[in-house]
KOLFIVEX-525437 format. One record per residue (C-alpha): residue in one letter; residue number from 1; y negated, z negated, x. Coordinates in Angstrom, 2 decimals, decimal comma. Layout:
+------+-----+---------+---------+---------+
| code | pos |      c2 |      c3 |      c1 |
+------+-----+---------+---------+---------+
|    A | NUM |       Y |       Z |       X |
...
+------+-----+---------+---------+---------+
//
This chain:
+------+-----+---------+---------+---------+
| code | pos |      c2 |      c3 |      c1 |
+------+-----+---------+---------+---------+
|    M |   1 |  -22,16 |   38,99 |   22,27 |
|    T |   2 |  -20,77 |   38,16 |   18,61 |
|    M |   3 |  -22,60 |   35,85 |   16,70 |
|    L |   4 |  -19,38 |   33,89 |   16,30 |
|    L |   5 |  -19,11 |   33,96 |   20,42 |
|    Q |   6 |  -22,66 |   32,95 |   20,38 |
|    I |   7 |  -21,83 |   29,77 |   17,81 |
|    W |   8 |  -18,73 |   28,84 |   19,84 |
|    L |   9 |  -20,34 |   28,55 |   23,22 |
|    F |  10 |  -22,74 |   26,22 |   21,73 |
|    L |  11 |  -20,61 |   23,90 |   20,89 |
|    Q |  12 |  -18,55 |   24,13 |   23,87 |
|    A |  13 |  -22,12 |   23,36 |   25,28 |
|    C |  14 |  -22,75 |   20,42 |   23,07 |
|    T |  15 |  -19,26 |   18,89 |   23,93 |
|    A |  16 |  -19,45 |   19,53 |   27,85 |
|    F |  17 |  -23,19 |   18,25 |   27,38 |
|    L |  18 |  -22,11 |   14,63 |   25,91 |
|    L |  19 |  -18,74 |   14,36 |   27,87 |
|    V |  20 |  -21,29 |   14,07 |   30,56 |
|    T |  21 |  -23,61 |   11,64 |   29,19 |
|    G |  22 |  -20,80 |    9,83 |   28,04 |
|    S |  23 |  -21,49 |   10,03 |   24,55 |
|    A |  24 |  -18,94 |   10,01 |   22,20 |
|    V |  25 |  -18,09 |   13,41 |   20,25 |
|    P |  26 |  -18,27 |   13,05 |   16,89 |
|    S |  27 |  -14,61 |   12,63 |   15,19 |
|    P |  28 |  -14,21 |   13,59 |   10,92 |
|    R |  29 |  -14,04 |   10,22 |    8,65 |
|    A |  30 |  -11,05 |    8,93 |    7,94 |
|    L |  31 |   -9,01 |   10,25 |    4,97 |
|    V |  32 |   -6,48 |    8,30 |    2,26 |
|    L |  33 |   -4,31 |    9,92 |    0,22 |
|    W |  34 |   -1,99 |    8,58 |   -2,78 |
|    H |  35 |    0,14 |   10,68 |   -4,44 |
|    G |  36 |    1,31 |   11,38 |   -7,38 |
|    L |  37 |    4,18 |   10,38 |  -10,02 |
|    G |  38 |    7,56 |   11,44 |   -9,13 |
|    D |  39 |    6,23 |   12,22 |   -5,25 |
|    S |  40 |    6,40 |   10,06 |   -2,35 |
|    H |  41 |    3,84 |    9,33 |    0,55 |
|    S |  42 |    6,11 |   11,51 |    3,00 |
|    S |  43 |    7,95 |   13,88 |    1,37 |
|    P |  44 |    7,59 |   17,25 |    2,29 |
|    G |  45 |    4,47 |   18,41 |    0,00 |
|    M |  46 |    2,96 |   15,24 |    1,00 |
|    L |  47 |    3,12 |   16,27 |    4,73 |
|    E |  48 |    2,60 |   19,66 |    4,45 |
|    F |  49 |   -0,94 |   19,10 |    2,50 |
|    M |  50 |   -1,33 |   16,24 |    4,93 |
|    K |  51 |   -0,71 |   19,19 |    7,66 |
|    L |  52 |   -3,38 |   21,77 |    6,14 |
|    I |  53 |   -6,09 |   19,20 |    5,79 |
|    G |  54 |   -5,80 |   18,47 |    9,22 |
|    E |  55 |   -6,15 |   22,43 |   10,18 |
|    I |  56 |   -9,24 |   22,12 |    7,79 |
|    H |  57 |  -10,40 |   19,32 |    9,91 |
|    P |  58 |   -9,11 |   18,84 |   13,27 |
|    G |  59 |   -8,62 |   15,69 |   14,63 |
|    I |  60 |   -9,11 |   13,84 |   10,94 |
|    F |  61 |   -7,35 |   10,60 |   10,32 |
|    I |  62 |   -5,13 |   10,94 |    7,68 |
|    H |  63 |   -3,07 |    8,03 |    5,65 |
|    S |  64 |   -1,16 |    8,19 |    2,74 |
|    I |  65 |   -0,25 |    5,13 |    0,74 |
|    Y |  66 |    3,00 |    3,65 |    0,17 |
|    I |  67 |    4,40 |    0,67 |   -1,40 |
|    H |  68 |    7,60 |    1,22 |    0,13 |
|    E |  69 |    8,36 |    2,74 |    3,24 |
|    D |  70 |   11,96 |    4,51 |    2,15 |
|    R |  71 |   10,55 |    7,54 |    0,49 |
|    G |  72 |   13,72 |    6,88 |   -2,75 |
|    E |  73 |   12,07 |    3,06 |   -3,46 |
|    E |  74 |    9,01 |    5,10 |   -2,93 |
|    R |  75 |    9,35 |    7,52 |   -5,59 |
|    K |  76 |   10,59 |    4,96 |   -7,68 |
|    A |  77 |    7,51 |    2,84 |   -7,75 |
|    G |  78 |    5,74 |    5,46 |   -9,42 |
|    F |  79 |    7,84 |    4,68 |  -12,29 |
|    Y |  80 |    8,53 |    1,20 |  -12,42 |
|    G |  81 |    6,49 |   -1,74 |  -11,44 |
|    D |  82 |    2,91 |   -3,76 |  -12,18 |
|    I |  83 |    0,41 |   -1,49 |  -11,35 |
|    N |  84 |   -2,07 |   -4,73 |  -10,35 |
|    E |  85 |    0,64 |   -5,94 |   -8,12 |
|    Q |  86 |    0,71 |   -2,68 |   -6,61 |
|    L |  87 |   -3,11 |   -2,39 |   -5,71 |
|    E |  88 |   -2,74 |   -5,86 |   -4,07 |
|    I |  89 |   -0,40 |   -4,49 |   -1,67 |
|    V |  90 |   -2,46 |   -1,30 |   -0,98 |
|    A |  91 |   -5,69 |   -3,51 |   -0,56 |
|    E |  92 |   -3,69 |   -5,27 |    1,98 |
|    Q |  93 |   -2,54 |   -1,81 |    3,49 |
|    L |  94 |   -6,24 |   -0,46 |    3,70 |
|    V |  95 |   -7,93 |   -3,40 |    5,31 |
|    S |  96 |   -5,06 |   -3,77 |    7,72 |
|    I |  97 |   -5,60 |   -0,14 |    9,94 |
|    P |  98 |   -8,49 |    0,01 |   11,84 |
|    E |  99 |   -9,07 |    3,53 |   11,63 |
|    L | 100 |  -10,50 |    3,04 |    8,33 |
|    K | 101 |  -12,43 |    0,16 |    9,37 |
|    A | 102 |  -15,95 |    2,35 |    8,79 |
|    G | 103 |  -14,88 |    3,33 |    5,30 |
|    F | 104 |  -12,79 |    6,65 |    4,29 |
|    D | 105 |  -12,88 |    9,65 |    2,26 |
|    A | 106 |   -9,77 |    9,38 |   -0,33 |
|    V | 107 |   -7,88 |   12,36 |   -2,46 |
|    G | 108 |   -5,80 |   11,13 |   -5,33 |
|    L | 109 |   -3,17 |   13,58 |   -7,04 |
|    S | 110 |   -2,55 |   12,89 |  -10,76 |
|    Q | 111 |   -1,82 |    9,00 |  -11,44 |
|    G | 112 |   -2,86 |    8,76 |   -7,80 |
|    G | 113 |   -6,71 |    9,54 |   -8,17 |
|    Q | 114 |   -7,11 |    6,35 |  -11,25 |
|    F | 115 |   -5,46 |    4,23 |   -9,23 |
|    L | 116 |   -7,92 |    5,14 |   -5,89 |
|    R | 117 |  -10,66 |    4,79 |   -8,35 |
|    A | 118 |   -9,27 |    1,28 |   -9,50 |
|    Y | 119 |   -9,05 |    0,16 |   -5,88 |
|    V | 120 |  -12,90 |    1,53 |   -5,49 |
|    E | 121 |  -13,83 |   -0,84 |   -8,46 |
|    R | 122 |  -11,38 |   -3,46 |   -7,51 |
|    Y | 123 |  -11,91 |   -3,90 |   -4,03 |
|    N | 124 |  -13,68 |   -0,86 |   -1,89 |
|    S | 125 |  -13,09 |   -2,76 |    1,02 |
|    P | 126 |  -13,25 |   -0,99 |    3,69 |
|    P | 127 |  -15,04 |    0,95 |    1,54 |
|    V | 128 |  -14,75 |    4,55 |    0,17 |
|    H | 129 |  -16,84 |    7,58 |    0,45 |
|    N | 130 |  -16,53 |   10,25 |   -1,86 |
|    L | 131 |  -13,46 |   10,45 |   -4,07 |
|    I | 132 |  -11,83 |   13,67 |   -5,05 |
|    T | 133 |   -9,25 |   13,21 |   -8,16 |
|    F | 134 |   -7,06 |   15,99 |   -9,44 |
|    G | 135 |   -5,64 |   15,49 |  -12,60 |
|    S | 136 |   -5,96 |   11,88 |  -13,45 |
|    Q | 137 |   -5,47 |    9,94 |  -16,54 |
|    H | 138 |   -8,93 |    8,69 |  -16,35 |
|    M | 139 |   -9,17 |    7,77 |  -19,78 |
|    G | 140 |   -5,29 |    6,92 |  -19,81 |
|    I | 141 |   -3,04 |    9,58 |  -21,45 |
|    S | 142 |   -1,55 |    9,66 |  -25,59 |
|    D | 143 |    1,70 |   10,71 |  -24,81 |
|    L | 144 |    3,95 |   10,17 |  -21,96 |
|    P | 145 |    4,79 |   13,13 |  -19,42 |
|    L | 146 |    7,53 |   15,70 |  -20,08 |
|    C | 147 |   10,73 |   14,91 |  -17,55 |
|    Q | 148 |   12,35 |   18,21 |  -15,76 |
|    P | 149 |   15,58 |   18,75 |  -17,08 |
|    F | 150 |   17,96 |   16,50 |  -13,92 |
|    D | 151 |   15,46 |   13,99 |  -13,28 |
|    L | 152 |   16,86 |   10,86 |  -14,48 |
|    L | 153 |   14,73 |    8,12 |  -13,19 |
|    C | 154 |   11,62 |   10,22 |  -15,08 |
|    Q | 155 |   14,20 |   10,45 |  -18,21 |
|    L | 156 |   15,02 |    6,67 |  -18,18 |
|    A | 157 |   11,47 |    5,39 |  -17,54 |
|    R | 158 |   10,15 |    7,07 |  -20,50 |
|    R | 159 |   13,11 |    6,53 |  -22,89 |
|    A | 160 |   11,95 |    2,67 |  -21,99 |
|    T | 161 |    8,20 |    3,20 |  -22,36 |
|    R | 162 |    8,40 |    5,12 |  -25,72 |
|    I | 163 |   10,73 |    2,34 |  -27,01 |
|    G | 164 |    7,82 |   -0,42 |  -27,01 |
|    V | 165 |    4,93 |    0,83 |  -24,83 |
|    Y | 166 |    2,66 |   -2,15 |  -25,55 |
|    S | 167 |    5,39 |   -5,03 |  -25,23 |
|    A | 168 |    4,99 |   -7,90 |  -22,61 |
|    W | 169 |    8,10 |   -6,11 |  -20,76 |
|    A | 170 |    6,77 |   -2,71 |  -20,52 |
|    Q | 171 |    3,40 |   -3,57 |  -19,16 |
|    K | 172 |    4,78 |   -5,51 |  -16,49 |
|    N | 173 |    7,65 |   -2,94 |  -15,43 |
|    L | 174 |    6,68 |    0,67 |  -16,23 |
|    I | 175 |    3,66 |    2,35 |  -14,82 |
|    Q | 176 |    3,15 |    4,64 |  -17,53 |
|    A | 177 |    3,12 |    2,14 |  -20,27 |
|    Q | 178 |    0,09 |    0,63 |  -18,27 |
|    Y | 179 |   -2,39 |    3,56 |  -19,13 |
|    Y | 180 |   -1,00 |    4,39 |  -21,89 |
|    R | 181 |   -4,05 |    4,17 |  -24,35 |
|    D | 182 |   -3,05 |    5,20 |  -28,17 |
|    P | 183 |   -5,72 |    5,99 |  -29,91 |
|    N | 184 |   -3,85 |    5,00 |  -33,20 |
|    N | 185 |   -3,35 |    1,60 |  -32,01 |
|    Y | 186 |   -6,35 |    1,07 |  -30,17 |
|    E | 187 |   -6,83 |   -2,86 |  -30,67 |
|    T | 188 |   -3,32 |   -3,22 |  -29,34 |
|    Y | 189 |   -4,27 |   -1,38 |  -26,38 |
|    L | 190 |   -7,03 |   -4,07 |  -26,05 |
|    T | 191 |   -5,27 |   -6,75 |  -26,63 |
|    A | 192 |   -1,46 |   -6,03 |  -24,46 |
|    N | 193 |   -2,51 |   -3,39 |  -21,73 |
|    H | 194 |   -3,26 |   -5,71 |  -18,66 |
|    F | 195 |   -4,77 |   -2,44 |  -16,67 |
|    L | 196 |   -6,55 |    0,55 |  -18,16 |
|    P | 197 |   -9,11 |   -1,50 |  -20,19 |
|    F | 198 |   -9,85 |   -3,88 |  -17,47 |
|    I | 199 |   -9,77 |   -1,17 |  -15,12 |
|    N | 200 |  -12,54 |    0,71 |  -17,62 |
|    N | 201 |  -14,22 |   -2,34 |  -18,89 |
|    E | 202 |  -13,32 |   -1,68 |  -22,73 |
|    V | 203 |  -12,93 |   -5,62 |  -23,14 |
|    E | 204 |  -15,69 |   -7,11 |  -24,92 |
|    G | 205 |  -17,00 |  -10,39 |  -22,96 |
|    K | 206 |  -14,57 |   -9,21 |  -19,95 |
|    R | 207 |  -16,48 |   -7,01 |  -18,45 |
|    N | 208 |  -16,79 |   -7,20 |  -14,12 |
|    H | 209 |  -20,06 |   -6,14 |  -13,17 |
|    T | 210 |  -18,74 |   -5,96 |   -9,62 |
|    Y | 211 |  -16,36 |   -2,99 |  -10,88 |
|    A | 212 |  -19,64 |   -1,22 |  -12,08 |
|    R | 213 |  -21,10 |   -1,93 |   -8,74 |
|    N | 214 |  -18,21 |   -0,49 |   -6,90 |
|    L | 215 |  -17,74 |    2,68 |   -8,37 |
|    A | 216 |  -21,73 |    3,25 |   -8,54 |
|    S | 217 |  -21,73 |    2,64 |   -4,57 |
|    L | 218 |  -19,80 |    6,09 |   -4,27 |
|    N | 219 |  -21,48 |    8,75 |   -2,47 |
|    N | 220 |  -19,35 |   11,31 |   -4,72 |
|    L | 221 |  -17,09 |   11,19 |   -7,38 |
|    V | 222 |  -15,08 |   14,76 |   -7,67 |
|    L | 223 |  -13,10 |   15,07 |  -11,32 |
|    V | 224 |  -10,49 |   18,07 |  -11,04 |
|    I | 225 |   -8,71 |   19,12 |  -14,57 |
|    F | 226 |   -6,02 |   21,64 |  -14,86 |
|    T | 227 |   -7,25 |   23,99 |  -17,33 |
|    E | 228 |   -3,57 |   24,23 |  -18,54 |
|    D | 229 |   -2,07 |   21,10 |  -18,53 |
|    K | 230 |    0,14 |   19,91 |  -20,30 |
|    T | 231 |    1,44 |   16,89 |  -18,64 |
|    V | 232 |   -1,53 |   14,96 |  -19,10 |
|    V | 233 |   -2,47 |   14,39 |  -22,84 |
|    P | 234 |   -5,02 |   14,86 |  -23,34 |
|    K | 235 |   -6,05 |   17,05 |  -19,93 |
|    E | 236 |   -9,51 |   16,33 |  -20,88 |
|    S | 237 |   -8,72 |   12,57 |  -19,70 |
|    A | 238 |   -8,82 |   13,86 |  -16,37 |
|    W | 239 |  -13,00 |   13,85 |  -17,15 |
|    F | 240 |  -13,04 |   11,17 |  -18,80 |
|    G | 241 |  -12,16 |   12,53 |  -21,86 |
|    S | 242 |  -10,16 |   11,13 |  -24,98 |
|    E | 243 |   -8,99 |   11,42 |  -28,21 |
|    V | 244 |  -10,97 |   10,23 |  -31,21 |
|    I | 245 |  -10,40 |    6,75 |  -32,31 |
|    P | 246 |   -9,47 |    7,36 |  -36,03 |
|    D | 247 |  -11,70 |    4,55 |  -36,91 |
|    D | 248 |  -14,58 |    6,60 |  -35,27 |
|    D | 249 |  -16,98 |    8,37 |  -37,76 |
|    I | 250 |  -16,94 |   12,04 |  -35,43 |
|    I | 251 |  -19,35 |   13,35 |  -38,51 |
|    D | 252 |  -22,48 |   12,19 |  -36,19 |
|    F | 253 |  -20,73 |   14,47 |  -33,16 |
|    T | 254 |  -22,45 |   17,95 |  -32,72 |
|    P | 255 |  -20,67 |   20,82 |  -32,90 |
|    S | 256 |  -20,72 |   21,40 |  -29,38 |
|    E | 257 |  -19,09 |   17,46 |  -28,86 |
|    Q | 258 |  -16,22 |   18,27 |  -30,99 |
|    H | 259 |  -13,70 |   19,70 |  -28,16 |
|    R | 260 |  -10,69 |   20,51 |  -29,18 |
|    L | 261 |   -7,20 |   19,99 |  -27,36 |
|    S | 262 |   -5,08 |   23,40 |  -26,58 |
|    N | 263 |   -2,20 |   23,81 |  -29,69 |
|    S | 264 |   -4,03 |   20,73 |  -31,12 |
|    D | 265 |   -6,49 |   19,64 |  -34,43 |
|    R | 266 |   -7,12 |   16,41 |  -32,09 |
|    A | 267 |  -10,52 |   15,80 |  -31,22 |
|    I | 268 |  -12,10 |   14,69 |  -28,31 |
|    V | 269 |  -14,67 |   12,44 |  -26,93 |
|    P | 270 |  -16,44 |   14,12 |  -23,59 |
|    M | 271 |  -17,47 |   11,87 |  -20,91 |
|    H | 272 |  -21,08 |   11,59 |  -21,78 |
|    E | 273 |  -19,95 |   10,84 |  -25,62 |
|    Q | 274 |  -18,20 |    7,41 |  -24,42 |
|    P | 275 |  -19,29 |    5,07 |  -24,63 |
|    L | 276 |  -17,88 |    3,45 |  -21,04 |
|    Y | 277 |  -20,58 |    5,78 |  -19,57 |
|    V | 278 |  -23,55 |    5,28 |  -22,52 |
|    E | 279 |  -23,39 |    1,81 |  -22,27 |
|    D | 280 |  -22,25 |    1,99 |  -18,20 |
|    W | 281 |  -19,42 |   -0,21 |  -18,50 |
|    I | 282 |  -18,20 |    1,27 |  -15,12 |
|    G | 283 |  -21,35 |    2,79 |  -12,91 |
|    L | 284 |  -20,30 |    6,00 |  -14,31 |
|    R | 285 |  -23,85 |    6,96 |  -15,33 |
|    E | 286 |  -25,74 |    5,55 |  -13,10 |
|    L | 287 |  -23,18 |    7,30 |  -10,59 |
|    D | 288 |  -23,78 |   10,84 |  -12,76 |
|    E | 289 |  -27,58 |   10,15 |  -13,25 |
|    R | 290 |  -27,75 |   10,11 |   -9,12 |
|    G | 291 |  -25,54 |   13,63 |   -8,97 |
|    G | 292 |  -22,73 |   11,94 |   -7,48 |
|    V | 293 |  -20,17 |   13,22 |  -10,34 |
|    T | 294 |  -18,63 |   16,83 |  -10,47 |
|    F | 295 |  -16,41 |   18,37 |  -12,89 |
|    A | 296 |  -14,17 |   20,79 |  -10,88 |
|    S | 297 |  -11,41 |   23,05 |  -12,34 |
|    C | 298 |   -7,94 |   24,02 |  -10,88 |
|    V | 299 |   -6,49 |   27,29 |  -13,47 |
|    G | 300 |   -3,46 |   26,34 |  -13,75 |
|    E | 301 |   -0,34 |   23,69 |  -15,17 |
|    H | 302 |   -0,36 |   20,29 |  -13,66 |
|    M | 303 |   -0,62 |   19,33 |  -10,26 |
|    Q | 304 |   -0,45 |   23,42 |   -9,85 |
|    M | 305 |   -3,12 |   23,59 |   -7,18 |
|    G | 306 |   -3,16 |   26,64 |   -5,64 |
|    D | 307 |   -5,58 |   27,24 |   -3,12 |
|    C | 308 |   -8,30 |   25,62 |   -5,49 |
|    W | 309 |   -8,40 |   22,02 |   -3,28 |
|    E | 310 |   -9,32 |   23,80 |   -0,31 |
|    G | 311 |  -13,36 |   24,13 |   -1,48 |
|    L | 312 |  -13,13 |   20,67 |   -2,44 |
|    I | 313 |  -11,48 |   19,37 |    0,61 |
|    V | 314 |  -13,91 |   21,04 |    2,87 |
|    Q | 315 |  -16,94 |   20,23 |    1,02 |
|    Y | 316 |  -16,02 |   16,16 |    0,19 |
|    T | 317 |  -14,15 |   14,94 |    2,74 |
|    G | 318 |  -14,35 |   15,22 |    7,13 |
|    G | 319 |  -17,43 |   14,31 |    7,21 |
|    L | 320 |  -18,86 |   13,53 |   11,02 |
|    V | 321 |  -18,77 |    9,93 |   11,81 |
+------+-----+---------+---------+---------+
//
């Protein structure tokens, strides 16, 4: 008798025992997904992703977040809207789903990852256990993503954002403007942007200690970077890295801390040197020192996930409840 057959027979016997004794068979912890820019909750790609996860964790309940049930309107909501208002919609959506009542794991794709982190910090009811973010802009972007040649929706949003990224209208209506962090215009970013500076607790005198407690309550935060990412600038934002603010005295950084962007001479401040981390504004340092922060890489361009996602899904989702 092969070892595999022995294991299978053992599992069958355990299942039969639980059924006879009336005990519930454990099921995988529920999973929530938030798609990325230009996608929707029920696109063919997202449905395929959910199907593959279901094959890894049979019986798992998966919810794909949406702002609008209509796929076209949902895709539009990734470019246009107020992310603070969208987060309110999402929080109400998640609390209304019975399968999520005991908490869930979460996977965020691109901007969906930083939005899920914002959910954890601001709401976290029901709570997130493990959060995986793929290529997410945790420290914002200092340039706007390029659009596909015939993606008119993206091109219009990009053009509007570039004209006045910190205008009141842009900060209320253009999603990418709400996580645009210009190192050459940092003070304006702090005063004009009403999303990312607050989620990162960068505004002195307005830091929310609940955000730090909630993020530190995660079991695991898995940060995935795409090694050849040219869409997220800087790509190190996925690992809580950001461009050096020009007024900073970068001479004090050690050579190993002066990371360089590919094809650029812009220095990058890594996560462990961020004031956000050093002073623990959002609970990231507490979580990291507890062993709860994992750095992972996918080789390739932005959201070219290949099969690098599978091991992370196996390890950090689907725990029995």
